[in-house]
N, C-alpha and C positions, 0 to 999 in steps of 0.2 A: 424641404432642403431650401436654405436661403443661397442664392446665389449672386446678391446685390454685391457690386463691387466694393462698398464702402464697410461691409462687414468683413472683419479680419479675424481669423482662427488664432488664438493665443494658446501656445503650448508651452511645456516645461523646456527649460534651456537642456541642451545634449551635455552628455558626460563630458565631452572635450571642451565644452566652453567652462564648465566647472573647473576642471584640471587647469585651464588657462589662468583663470582667476585665482585659485591656489598658489599656482608658480609666480603670478605678477605679485601676489601678498608677499609670499617669501623673499622674492627679489627685493620688493620695496623695505621688509624688515631688516634684511641684511645690509643694505645700502644706505638704509636710513640711520643706522648706528652710528656711523661717523658725525651726523650732523647733531646728533643728542650727546653723544658720549663726552664731549668737552664740558657741557653743562653740568653733568654729575661730578667730573674731577676738577671743576674750577676751585673749589678751596683748597685741595692738594696742590694744583699748579702754583697758587699764591703762595703757599707755605714753602714749596720747594724753591721758587726762584726768587723769595722775598720781595713780592710787588705788590701793588694794589691792584684792587678789583678791574679797574679800567685798563692796566698795563696786561693783566691776565686775560681779559676779554678781546684785546684787539686781535690776536690771531684767529679767534673764532669768528669776529667780523670780517676777516678777510676770506677766512673759510666760506662764509656765507655770500659774499661777493664772487666768489669763485664757483659756487653753486649756481649763482644767476648767469653767470656768462657760459658756465660749462653746461647748464641746461638747455641753452639754445644752440650752442655746439652739437651735443648730444641729439637732440632733437633733429638737427639738420642731417647728422649721420644716419640716424634711424630712419628718416625718410627716404635717404638716398641709398643705403645699403641693407636695411634691414634691423633688428634690435639686436642681434649677436655681436657685432662689432662693436657697438656703443657700449653694450655691457660687458664684454671682455675688457675693452678699453678702461672702462670705469673700475672694473674689479682690480685691474693691474695697478692702475694710479692710486686707488684707495691703500691698496696693502703695500705698495712703494712708501706712501706717505707714512702709513703706521709703522713701517719698519725704520725710515729715516727719523721720524720724531723720538724713536726710541735712544737716539744717540745725540740728542741736542743737548747742550749745557747752559744755555740762556734762551731768552726769549727773541 
């Protein structure tokens, strides 16, 4: 048996760590759909509002700026209160944004 301190025993991750990974991936998939859904519907937005690509892309640009600042804020909240509060806050605001976007009549 080797008891040298530099020898590290490598073992397979626990089932709980795999569970956490799967939950994290699911949260990322659901949360990330907001970031990419605009790209898919951009031609429809252009046609609906009768605007060019640059005008239709501007709200998406603002969304990405919001993600940048929101990521910093949510990171600070996660460090201070844990992941549940930022996750719930993000889910609520994303849902509210989708509901409000259903009622817009112009860009």
